[in-house]
MARKEVO-593166 format. One record per residue: x, y negated, z negated of N, C-alpha, C, O in turn. Coordinates in steps of 0.2 Angstrom, whole numbers, padded with zeros to 4 digits, always signed. Layout:
<sites>
XYZXYZXYZXYZ/...
</sites>
This chain:
<sites>
-0086-0303+0214-0090-0307+0209-0094-0301+0204-0098-0297+0205/-0093-0304+0198-0097-0300+0194-0103-0304+0191-0104-0310+0192/-0108-0299+0188-0114-0301+0187-0112-0300+0176-0110-0295+0173/-0113-0305+0174-0115-0306+0165-0121-0309+0163-0122-0315+0165/-0126-0305+0158-0131-0308+0155-0127-0309+0149-0124-0305+0146/-0129-0316+0147-0126-0318+0141-0134-0319+0137-0139-0321+0140/-0134-0318+0130-0141-0320+0127-0141-0326+0124-0137-0328+0120/-0147-0329+0126-0147-0335+0123-0148-0336+0115-0150-0332+0111/-0145-0343+0111-0145-0342+0105-0150-0340+0101-0150-0337+0096/-0155-0343+0103-0162-0341+0101-0166-0336+0102-0171-0336+0098/-0165-0332+0106-0167-0325+0105-0162-0319+0110-0157-0321+0112/-0165-0314+0111-0163-0308+0115-0167-0307+0122-0172-0309+0124/-0162-0303+0126-0163-0303+0132-0167-0295+0134-0166-0291+0129/-0170-0294+0137-0172-0287+0139-0175-0287+0145-0177-0293+0148/-0175-0281+0149-0178-0280+0156-0174-0283+0161-0178-0285+0166/-0168-0284+0161-0165-0286+0168-0164-0280+0172-0164-0275+0169/-0164-0281+0180-0162-0277+0184-0157-0280+0190-0157-0285+0193/-0151-0275+0190-0148-0276+0197-0149-0271+0200-0148-0266+0197/-0151-0272+0207-0150-0266+0211-0146-0269+0218-0146-0274+0221/-0144-0263+0220-0143-0263+0229-0138-0268+0229-0141-0274+0229/-0131-0267+0230-0124-0272+0232-0118-0270+0231-0116-0264+0229/-0115-0275+0232-0106-0273+0231-0104-0279+0224-0106-0284+0225/-0102-0278+0220-0099-0282+0214-0094-0280+0212-0092-0275+0214/-0090-0284+0207-0083-0281+0202-0086-0279+0196-0083-0275+0192/-0090-0282+0195-0093-0279+0187-0102-0280+0185-0105-0284+0189/-0103-0277+0182-0110-0279+0179-0111-0277+0171-0110-0272+0169/-0111-0284+0167-0111-0283+0161-0119-0285+0157-0121-0290+0156/-0122-0279+0156-0129-0280+0154-0129-0279+0146-0135-0279+0143/-0123-0279+0141-0122-0275+0137-0128-0280+0132-0132-0277+0128/-0128-0287+0132-0132-0290+0127-0140-0290+0128-0144-0292+0124/-0143-0286+0135-0148-0284+0136-0153-0276+0134-0150-0271+0135/-0159-0276+0132-0162-0269+0130-0165-0268+0138-0166-0272+0142/-0166-0262+0138-0171-0261+0144-0170-0262+0151-0175-0263+0155/-0163-0263+0151-0161-0265+0156-0159-0258+0163-0157-0252+0162/-0159-0262+0170-0159-0256+0176-0153-0258+0181-0154-0263+0184/-0149-0254+0180-0144-0256+0185-0142-0250+0189-0139-0245+0187/-0144-0249+0196-0146-0244+0201-0143-0247+0209-0144-0252+0212/-0140-0242+0211-0138-0243+0217-0132-0247+0221-0132-0248+0227/-0128-0247+0216-0122-0252+0216-0117-0249+0217-0116-0243+0215/-0111-0253+0221-0106-0250+0223-0101-0256+0218-0101-0262+0220/-0098-0253+0213-0094-0257+0210-0086-0256+0209-0084-0251+0206/-0084-0261+0213-0076-0259+0212-0072-0265+0207-0071-0271+0209/-0071-0262+0202-0068-0265+0196-0063-0266+0195-0061-0268+0189/-0058-0265+0202-0052-0265+0202-0050-0272+0206-0045-0275+0206/-0056-0274+0210-0053-0279+0214-0057-0285+0212-0062-0285+0210/-0055-0290+0213-0046-0294+0216-0042-0294+0211-0037-0297+0212/-0044-0293+0204-0039-0293+0200-0033-0288+0198-0029-0289+0194/-0034-0282+0201-0031-0275+0199-0032-0272+0194-0031-0266+0194/-0034-0275+0189-0037-0271+0182-0042-0276+0178-0040-0282+0177/-0047-0273+0178-0052-0277+0174-0056-0272+0168-0056-0266+0169/-0059-0274+0163-0061-0270+0158-0065-0264+0160-0064-0258+0160/-0072-0267+0162-0077-0261+0163-0082-0263+0169-0085-0268+0170/-0083-0257+0173-0087-0259+0181-0094-0260+0178-0097-0265+0180/-0096-0256+0174-0104-0256+0171-0105-0256+0164-0103-0251+0161/-0109-0260+0161-0111-0261+0153-0118-0262+0153-0120-0267+0153/-0122-0257+0152-0128-0259+0150-0131-0253+0146-0129-0248+0145/-0138-0255+0143-0142-0251+0140-0149-0252+0143-0152-0257+0144/-0151-0244+0143-0158-0244+0148-0155-0238+0153-0151-0233+0151/-0157-0239+0161-0157-0235+0165-0152-0236+0170-0153-0240+0174/-0144-0232+0171-0140-0232+0176-0139-0227+0180-0137-0221+0179/-0142-0230+0186-0144-0223+0192-0142-0225+0198-0142-0230+0200/-0138-0219+0201-0137-0220+0207-0130-0224+0210-0128-0225+0216/-0126-0226+0205-0121-0232+0206-0113-0228+0210-0114-0222+0209/-0110-0230+0212-0103-0229+0214-0098-0232+0211-0096-0236+0215/-0094-0231+0205-0089-0236+0201-0084-0235+0202-0084-0229+0202/-0078-0238+0203-0071-0236+0203-0066-0242+0206-0069-0247+0207/-0059-0241+0208-0056-0246+0209-0053-0244+0216-0051-0238+0218/-0052-0249+0220-0049-0248+0227-0043-0249+0225-0039-0246+0228/-0041-0254+0221-0034-0256+0219-0033-0256+0213-0037-0258+0209/-0027-0254+0209-0027-0253+0202-0032-0248+0199-0034-0242+0202/-0035-0250+0193-0038-0245+0190-0043-0251+0185-0042-0257+0183/-0050-0246+0183-0053-0249+0178-0052-0245+0171-0050-0239+0170/-0053-0251+0166-0053-0248+0160-0058-0241+0159-0057-0236+0156/-0064-0244+0161-0069-0239+0160-0074-0242+0164-0077-0247+0164/-0076-0235+0170-0082-0236+0175-0088-0239+0173-0090-0244+0174/-0090-0233+0169-0098-0235+0165-0097-0235+0158-0094-0230+0156/-0100-0240+0154-0101-0240+0147-0111-0240+0147-0114-0245+0148/-0112-0234+0144-0119-0234+0145-0124-0232+0139-0122-0227+0135/-0130-0234+0137-0134-0230+0132-0140-0230+0134-0142-0236+0135/-0145-0224+0136-0151-0224+0139-0150-0218+0143-0148-0212+0140/-0152-0218+0149-0152-0213+0154-0148-0215+0159-0147-0220+0162/-0145-0211+0161-0136-0212+0165-0138-0206+0170-0137-0200+0168/-0139-0207+0176-0141-0201+0181-0137-0204+0187-0136-0210+0189/-0135-0197+0192-0133-0198+0199-0128-0204+0199-0128-0206+0205/-0124-0206+0196-0117-0209+0195-0111-0207+0197-0111-0201+0197/-0107-0210+0200-0100-0207+0203-0096-0212+0200-0096-0218+0201/-0091-0208+0195-0086-0214+0192-0079-0211+0194-0078-0205+0193/-0075-0215+0197-0067-0212+0200-0062-0218+0198-0064-0224+0197/-0056-0216+0197-0050-0220+0197-0052-0226+0190-0051-0232+0191/-0054-0223+0186-0052-0227+0179-0049-0224+0175-0047-0218+0176/-0048-0228+0169-0045-0224+0163-0049-0221+0160-0047-0215+0159/-0056-0222+0159-0061-0217+0157-0066-0218+0162-0067-0224+0165/-0070-0213+0165-0075-0213+0170-0082-0216+0167-0085-0221+0169/-0083-0211+0161-0092-0214+0159-0091-0213+0153-0089-0207+0151/-0093-0218+0148-0093-0217+0143-0101-0218+0140-0105-0223+0142/-0103-0213+0135-0110-0214+0134-0111-0215+0126-0107-0212+0122/-0116-0219+0125-0118-0220+0119-0123-0215+0114-0127-0211+0118/-0123-0214+0109-0128-0211+0106-0136-0210+0107-0139-0215+0108/-0138-0204+0107-0145-0206+0110-0147-0205+0117-0153-0206+0118/-0142-0203+0122-0143-0205+0128-0145-0198+0132-0143-0193+0129/-0148-0198+0139-0149-0192+0143-0145-0194+0149-0146-0199+0152/-0141-0190+0150-0135-0190+0155-0136-0184+0160-0135-0178+0158/-0138-0185+0167-0140-0179+0171-0136-0181+0178-0135-0187+0180/-0133-0176+0180-0132-0176+0186-0125-0181+0189-0124-0181+0195/-0122-0184+0185-0115-0189+0186-0108-0184+0188-0107-0178+0186/-0104-0188+0191-0099-0185+0194-0094-0190+0191-0095-0196+0192/-0086-0186+0188-0082-0191+0185-0076-0190+0188-0074-0185+0184/-0072-0191+0192-0066-0187+0194-0060-0192+0195-0061-0198+0195/-0054-0190+0195-0048-0193+0195-0048-0199+0189-0044-0204+0190/-0050-0200+0184-0050-0203+0179-0043-0202+0175-0040-0197+0177/-0040-0205+0172-0033-0204+0170-0032-0202+0163-0027-0199+0161/-0039-0204+0158-0038-0202+0152-0045-0196+0152-0045-0190+0153/-0049-0200+0152-0058-0196+0151-0061-0196+0158-0060-0201+0162/-0064-0190+0158-0069-0189+0163-0076-0195+0161-0078-0200+0163/-0078-0189+0156-0085-0191+0152-0084-0189+0146-0083-0183+0144/-0086-0195+0141-0087-0197+0135-0093-0198+0131-0095-0203+0131/-0095-0193+0127-0102-0196+0124-0103-0195+0118-0101-0190+0115/-0106-0201+0114-0107-0201+0107-0113-0195+0106-0118-0195+0109/-0112-0191+0101-0118-0186+0100-0123-0191+0094-0121-0196+0092/-0128-0188+0093-0133-0185+0098-0133-0188+0104-0133-0195+0104/-0132-0183+0110-0135-0185+0117-0137-0178+0120-0135-0173+0117/-0141-0179+0126-0142-0173+0131-0138-0173+0138-0139-0177+0143/-0132-0169+0137-0129-0170+0145-0132-0162+0148-0132-0157+0146/-0134-0165+0155-0135-0158+0160-0132-0160+0167-0133-0165+0170/-0131-0155+0169-0129-0154+0177-0123-0159+0179-0123-0161+0185/-0119-0162+0175-0115-0166+0177-0107-0162+0179-0106-0157+0177/-0104-0166+0182-0098-0164+0185-0091-0169+0183-0091-0175+0185/-0086-0165+0179-0081-0169+0179-0075-0165+0178-0073-0162+0173/-0072-0167+0184-0065-0163+0185-0060-0168+0188-0062-0174+0189/-0053-0165+0188-0048-0169+0190-0047-0176+0185-0046-0181+0187/-0049-0175+0179-0048-0180+0175-0042-0178+0170-0041-0172+0169/-0038-0183+0166-0035-0182+0160-0038-0175+0157-0037-0169+0158/-0044-0178+0152-0049-0173+0148-0055-0174+0152-0057-0179+0152/-0058-0168+0154-0064-0169+0158-0069-0172+0154-0071-0178+0154/-0072-0167+0148-0078-0168+0144-0076-0170+0136-0072-0165+0134/-0078-0174+0133-0078-0176+0126-0085-0177+0122-0089-0181+0125/-0086-0174+0119-0093-0174+0113-0091-0175+0107-0089-0171+0103/-0092-0182+0105-0090-0185+0099-0095-0184+0094-0101-0186+0095/-0093-0179+0089-0099-0180+0084-0103-0174+0085-0102-0170+0090/-0109-0173+0081-0113-0167+0080-0121-0169+0083-0124-0174+0082/-0122-0163+0088-0130-0163+0089-0130-0164+0095-0135-0164+0098/-0124-0164+0100-0125-0165+0109-0128-0160+0111-0127-0154+0107/-0132-0160+0116-0135-0154+0120-0130-0155+0126-0130-0160+0129/-0126-0150+0127-0122-0148+0133-0124-0142+0138-0122-0136+0137/-0128-0143+0144-0130-0138+0148-0128-0138+0155-0129-0143+0158/-0125-0134+0158-0125-0134+0165-0118-0138+0168-0117-0138+0174/-0114-0142+0163-0110-0146+0165-0104-0141+0168-0102-0136+0165/-0101-0144+0174-0095-0142+0175-0089-0146+0174-0087-0151+0177/-0086-0145+0169-0080-0149+0166-0074-0143+0163-0074-0141+0157/-0070-0140+0167-0066-0136+0166-0060-0139+0162-0055-0136+0160/
</sites>
C-alpha cells in the first residue's frame, strides 16, 4: 500500500509525518516540512516496478528503501535533511534537491546511480558503493566530506 498526499485546490500542505511501518511508496512531494522516518519501503512489490519509494521535502530519516522483486526507478527523492537511510536495488538510490543536508546514508546495488545531489548541498559520511556510478554532484557549490564513493 502506498501513501500519497495531494494538495487541495484551495491551499498548500505542510507538516505531514509518516513514521514506522512497511509501505510500497510515500509521496509527500506536495507538502513542505514533512517527516518520513523509520519506514521499510518495498517499491518493487506488488507491481514489480514502480516510480519512486519516497518523495519528500523536509526530513527523511532512518528508512530502508528498495525492491524485493523487480526494481524501483528511484529509491528516495528528497530535499531537506536526509540522514541514516539505506537505498538498494533501484535505478537511482538517492536523489537530492538543492540546499539539502545529506548525512550518513548508504546507497548500494543501484543500477545507474547511488547518490545524485543537486548543488549547492552538503554531503557528509555517506557510503555509495557497488552502484553504476556511486556519487554525482550536479552543479557548483556542493560540500562533500568523508563520503565513501569509490
